[in-house]
C-alpha positions as CSV (number, residue, x, y, z in Angstrom):
1,X,35.5,2.5,25.7
2,X,34.5,0.4,22.7
3,X,31.6,1.9,20.6
4,X,28.9,-0.6,19.7
5,X,28.3,-1.3,16.1
6,X,25.2,0.1,14.6
7,X,23.3,-2.4,12.4
8,X,20.3,-1.8,10.1
9,X,17.4,-4.2,9.7
10,X,14.6,-4.3,7.2
11,X,11.2,-5.8,8.3
12,X,8.2,-7.0,6.3
13,X,5.0,-5.8,8.0
14,X,1.4,-6.8,7.6
15,X,-1.5,-4.9,9.3
16,X,-5.2,-4.3,9.4
17,X,-5.7,-0.6,8.9
18,X,-9.2,-0.6,10.3
19,X,-7.9,-0.1,13.8
20,X,-5.4,2.8,13.1
21,X,-5.4,6.4,12.0
22,X,-2.9,5.6,9.3
23,X,0.8,4.6,9.4
24,X,2.3,7.8,10.7
25,X,2.7,8.6,14.3
26,X,0.2,11.2,15.5
27,X,-0.8,12.9,18.8
28,X,-3.8,11.3,20.6
29,X,-4.4,8.7,17.8
30,X,-3.4,5.1,17.4
31,X,-0.9,4.6,14.5
32,X,0.9,1.6,13.1
33,X,4.3,3.4,13.4
34,X,3.9,4.2,17.0
35,X,2.9,0.6,18.0
36,X,5.8,-1.0,16.0
37,X,8.3,1.5,17.4
38,X,7.1,0.8,21.0
39,X,7.4,-3.0,20.6
40,X,10.7,-2.9,18.8
41,X,12.1,-0.7,21.5
42,X,11.2,-3.4,24.1
43,X,13.2,-6.0,22.2
44,X,16.1,-3.7,21.5
45,X,16.1,-2.3,25.0
46,X,16.5,1.2,23.5
47,X,14.3,3.7,21.7
48,X,13.8,2.7,18.0
49,X,12.7,4.9,15.1
50,X,11.3,3.2,12.0
51,X,11.0,4.4,8.4
52,X,8.4,2.9,6.0
53,X,8.3,2.4,2.3
54,X,5.0,4.1,1.9
55,X,2.8,5.9,4.5
56,X,-0.8,4.5,4.4
57,X,-3.9,6.4,5.3
58,X,-6.4,5.6,8.0
59,X,-8.3,2.4,7.2
60,X,-5.8,1.2,4.5
61,X,-4.3,-2.2,5.0
62,X,-0.9,-3.7,4.3
63,X,0.2,-7.1,3.1
64,X,3.7,-6.1,2.2
65,X,4.8,-2.9,3.9
66,X,8.6,-2.7,4.3
67,X,10.3,-0.7,7.1
68,X,13.9,-0.2,8.3
69,X,15.4,0.7,11.7
70,X,18.9,0.9,13.3
71,X,20.0,-0.7,16.5
72,X,23.1,-1.4,18.5
73,X,21.5,-4.4,20.1
74,X,22.5,-8.0,19.1
75,X,19.3,-10.0,18.5
76,X,18.4,-12.9,16.3
77,X,16.0,-12.7,13.4
78,X,13.6,-14.7,15.6
79,X,13.6,-11.9,18.2
80,X,12.9,-9.2,15.5
81,X,9.9,-11.3,14.2
82,X,8.4,-13.7,16.7
83,X,9.7,-11.7,19.7
84,X,8.3,-8.4,18.5
85,X,5.0,-10.1,17.6
86,X,4.5,-11.2,21.2
87,X,4.2,-7.5,22.1
88,X,2.3,-6.3,19.0
89,X,-1.5,-6.4,18.9
90,X,-3.2,-9.0,16.8
91,X,-3.8,-6.3,14.1
92,X,0.0,-6.0,13.2
93,X,2.4,-8.7,12.4
94,X,6.1,-8.7,11.5
95,X,6.5,-11.3,8.7
96,X,10.3,-11.3,8.1
97,X,13.5,-9.6,9.2
98,X,16.8,-9.2,7.3
99,X,20.0,-7.3,8.1
100,X,20.6,-4.8,5.3
101,X,23.6,-2.6,4.4
102,X,23.8,0.9,5.8
103,X,22.8,2.6,2.5
104,X,19.5,0.7,2.3
105,X,16.4,3.0,2.8
106,X,12.9,1.6,3.0
107,X,11.4,4.5,1.0
108,X,14.3,5.9,-1.2
109,X,15.7,2.5,-2.2
110,X,12.3,1.2,-3.5
111,X,11.8,1.0,-7.2
112,X,8.2,-0.2,-7.4
113,X,5.1,-0.2,-5.2
114,X,2.0,-2.3,-5.8
115,X,-1.4,-1.7,-4.4
116,X,-4.5,-3.8,-4.7
117,X,-8.1,-2.6,-4.4
118,X,-10.9,-5.1,-3.5
119,X,-14.5,-4.4,-4.6
120,X,-17.2,-6.8,-3.4
121,X,-19.5,-6.8,-6.4
122,X,-22.7,-8.4,-5.3
123,X,-26.3,-7.2,-4.8
124,X,-26.1,-8.3,-1.2
125,X,-23.4,-6.9,1.1
126,X,-21.0,-9.2,3.1
127,X,-21.0,-8.9,6.8
128,X,-17.6,-10.6,7.1
129,X,-15.8,-8.7,4.3
130,X,-17.5,-5.4,5.0
131,X,-14.5,-3.6,6.5
132,X,-12.0,-5.4,4.2
133,X,-13.4,-4.4,0.8
134,X,-15.6,-1.8,-0.8
135,X,-19.1,-2.8,-1.7
136,X,-20.7,-2.0,-5.1
137,X,-24.0,-3.7,-5.7
138,X,-24.5,-2.8,-9.4
139,X,-22.8,-5.2,-11.8
140,X,-19.4,-3.8,-13.0
141,X,-18.2,-4.1,-16.5
142,X,-14.7,-5.5,-15.9
143,X,-13.6,-5.6,-19.5
144,X,-14.5,-1.9,-20.0
145,X,-12.7,-1.0,-16.7
146,X,-9.6,-2.9,-17.7
147,X,-9.5,-1.4,-21.2
148,X,-10.0,2.1,-20.0
149,X,-7.4,1.8,-17.4
150,X,-4.6,0.9,-19.9
151,X,-4.3,4.6,-21.0
152,X,-2.8,5.3,-17.6
153,X,0.2,3.1,-18.3
154,X,3.5,5.0,-18.6
155,X,4.8,8.3,-17.4
156,X,2.0,11.0,-17.0
157,X,0.9,14.0,-15.1
158,X,-1.7,12.5,-12.7
159,X,-3.1,15.8,-11.4
160,X,-6.7,14.6,-12.1
161,X,-6.1,11.8,-9.5
162,X,-4.2,13.8,-6.9
163,X,-6.0,14.7,-3.7
164,X,-6.0,18.2,-2.1
165,X,-3.3,18.3,0.5
166,X,-0.8,16.3,-1.6
167,X,2.6,17.7,-0.7
168,X,4.5,16.2,-3.6
169,X,6.4,18.8,-5.8
170,X,5.4,17.0,-9.0
171,X,2.3,15.1,-10.2
172,X,4.4,13.2,-12.6
173,X,4.4,9.4,-11.9
174,X,4.9,6.2,-13.9
175,X,2.4,3.4,-13.8
176,X,4.1,0.2,-14.8
177,X,1.1,-2.1,-14.6
178,X,-2.7,-1.9,-14.1
179,X,-5.0,-4.8,-14.2
180,X,-8.7,-5.2,-13.5
181,X,-10.1,-8.7,-13.1
182,X,-12.5,-10.8,-11.2
183,X,-12.2,-13.6,-8.6
184,X,-15.6,-15.0,-7.7
185,X,-17.7,-12.0,-6.4
186,X,-14.6,-9.7,-6.2
187,X,-13.5,-7.1,-8.7
188,X,-9.8,-6.6,-8.2
189,X,-7.7,-3.7,-9.3
190,X,-3.9,-4.1,-9.1
191,X,-1.7,-1.1,-9.8
192,X,2.1,-1.0,-9.8
193,X,4.0,2.3,-10.1
194,X,7.3,3.8,-9.2
195,X,5.5,5.8,-6.5
196,X,2.0,7.3,-5.9
197,X,0.5,10.7,-5.1
198,X,-1.8,11.2,-2.2
199,X,-5.0,9.2,-2.7
200,X,-4.0,8.5,-6.3
201,X,-5.0,4.8,-6.2
202,X,-8.3,5.5,-4.5
203,X,-9.1,8.3,-7.0
204,X,-8.3,6.1,-10.0
205,X,-10.5,3.4,-8.6
206,X,-13.4,5.8,-8.0
207,X,-13.1,6.9,-11.6
208,X,-13.0,3.4,-12.9
209,X,-16.1,2.5,-11.0
210,X,-17.8,5.7,-12.3
211,X,-17.3,4.8,-16.0
212,X,-19.8,1.9,-15.5
213,X,-22.6,4.4,-15.0
214,X,-21.6,7.2,-17.5
215,X,-22.1,6.4,-21.2
216,X,-18.9,8.0,-22.4
217,X,-15.9,6.5,-24.2
218,X,-12.3,7.1,-23.4
219,X,-13.3,8.6,-20.0
220,X,-10.0,7.8,-18.3
221,X,-7.9,9.1,-21.2
222,X,-9.9,12.4,-21.1
223,X,-9.6,12.7,-17.3
224,X,-5.8,12.2,-17.6
225,X,-5.7,15.1,-20.1
226,X,-7.8,17.4,-17.9
227,X,-5.1,17.5,-15.2
228,X,-7.9,18.6,-12.8
229,X,-9.1,16.6,-9.8
230,X,-12.6,18.1,-10.0
231,X,-13.4,16.1,-13.2
232,X,-12.5,12.7,-11.8
233,X,-14.7,10.3,-9.8
234,X,-15.2,10.2,-6.1
235,X,-12.4,8.8,-3.8
236,X,-13.0,5.1,-3.2
237,X,-13.2,4.1,0.5
238,X,-10.0,3.3,2.2
239,X,-11.1,-0.1,3.5
240,X,-10.7,-1.7,0.1
241,X,-7.1,-0.7,-0.3
242,X,-4.1,-2.8,0.4
243,X,-0.4,-2.0,0.1
244,X,0.5,-5.2,-1.6
245,X,4.2,-5.2,-2.1
246,X,7.3,-3.1,-2.4
247,X,10.1,-4.0,-4.8
248,X,13.8,-3.2,-4.4
249,X,16.9,-3.9,-6.4
250,X,17.9,-7.6,-6.4
251,X,21.2,-6.9,-4.7
252,X,19.5,-6.2,-1.4
253,X,18.2,-9.8,-1.4
254,X,14.9,-9.0,0.3
255,X,12.3,-11.8,0.5
256,X,10.2,-12.1,-2.6
257,X,6.5,-11.2,-2.3
258,X,4.1,-14.2,-2.3
259,X,0.6,-13.3,-3.3
260,X,-1.5,-15.5,-1.0
261,X,-4.5,-13.2,-0.9
262,X,-5.9,-14.2,-4.3
263,X,-4.7,-16.8,-6.8
264,X,-3.7,-14.7,-9.8
265,X,-0.7,-14.8,-12.0
266,X,0.5,-11.2,-11.7
267,X,4.1,-10.4,-12.2
268,X,5.0,-7.5,-9.9
């Protein structure tokens, strides 16, 4: 009997986190992972398990999540994208599919991850964007936020921005880029790092918002030195957070991220 060859595929995934209790499969809760595995299994005609680049929390969205799975079924890229999308709900979409070598791993092979946080900064709330961004009605000082954020660049202990329940052995992370800028009524915070701690981005954002209302200089630098979560600002709401992109070594030839959400020249 001839054994069927096992092939590995990477997929790019976009989803609206509003409708799910996070990425990870859970009992009695809708999750992104569970729905994707169910729909992939229909196309593959066997049970499929997927691994993601980064697990997102309830309410967090994705523009550029990357996953991998293995299969013995022979299907076209069209089947792994358009075919799977016919079974998925409208809140999840497979954007691309690529066969990858067996040593590729969606999480362990990643070298950078980028998140974007959207703040709707207007005195009046938006009914359309209410669940896709966080609303701050007081005018934010973008230049101050950007300037204060630059102290976070580099390799540091980010214990001050680490949530309780974080299971990582170390709080040491390297932020490679952090930008705060505006587009119309939006204040946008883009953060790229090798990896992130539990709630790290949302805790950084909460602290950056807080510096607008506290008359202290070098607040972010001091928070970093404290290495204590109790000194930092409140956790920003999940609905404003997007997993924007995941970067891998060039030799995997994965599709390059295209920033269609906002027009901004940001080299991830």
